[in-house]
N, C-alpha and C positions, 0 to 999 in steps of 0.2 A: 902348755907345758909348765915348767918350773917357774918361769917369769910370771905367768898368770896366777899361779898359786901364791907366789910372794906378794904380788900386787893386791890380791884379795885379802891375804893375811894382814897386810899393812893397813888396808882400808877398815877391816873389821877391828883391828887393834885401836886405830884412831877413834872409831865410833865408840868402842867400849871405854876408852879413856874419857871421852866427852860425857858419856852417861855416868861414869863413876864420879866425875867432878860435880855434875848436877845432883846426884844422889847425896854426896857428901854435904852439899849446901842445904838440901832439903832436910837431912837428918840433923844438921847443926842448928837450923833455924825452924824447927818443928815444934817448939814448946808452946804452951798455952799463952804466954806473954809475948811471944816473938812478933805478933802482929801489931803490938803497941809501938808508939813512937819512942824515940830516945834522943838525948842531947849528947853530942860529942864535942869536947873542947880540945883543941890542939894548941898548945902553948910552947913557945921556944924557951921560955924561962930566961935564965941569965947566962945562957951558953954562947952568946955572941952570934956572929954571922953564920957559922956552921950549924948551930942549933936552929937558926931561923930558916936556913936552907932545908934542913931535915924536916922541920915542921911544915914547910910549904910542900915538900914532896909527899909527906904523909897525908896532908889535906887533899892533894890531887888524887892520891890512891883511894881515899875514902869516897871522893866525888865520883871517880870512875866506877868503883864498886856499886855505888848507889845507882848510877846510870845503867850499868850492866844488869842489875837485879830489879830494875824498874821501881826502886825505892824512891820516895820523894825526899829530896835533899835541898836544904837552903843553908846558906852560910852568910855570916856577917863579914864585911870587909876586914882585912887584917889591920891591927893597930900598927901605926908607924913605929919603926924600931930602928 
């Protein structure tokens, strides 16, 4: 009935969303140089504790992205601040 159609529609919608997200990443990272390595530096600068917290959150975000995309990631320990 209607519930079955709604359930199927929701499942298809979720699958299409997942496929669109993966396609976006493939299109974004599909250039000739995208297989090369990169250095990313995250610095809090002179913004104080809030900037240090933001830099730590940003670093975690990049680390999680690298893990989710099977990218190799290494980082140096943060400087004391």
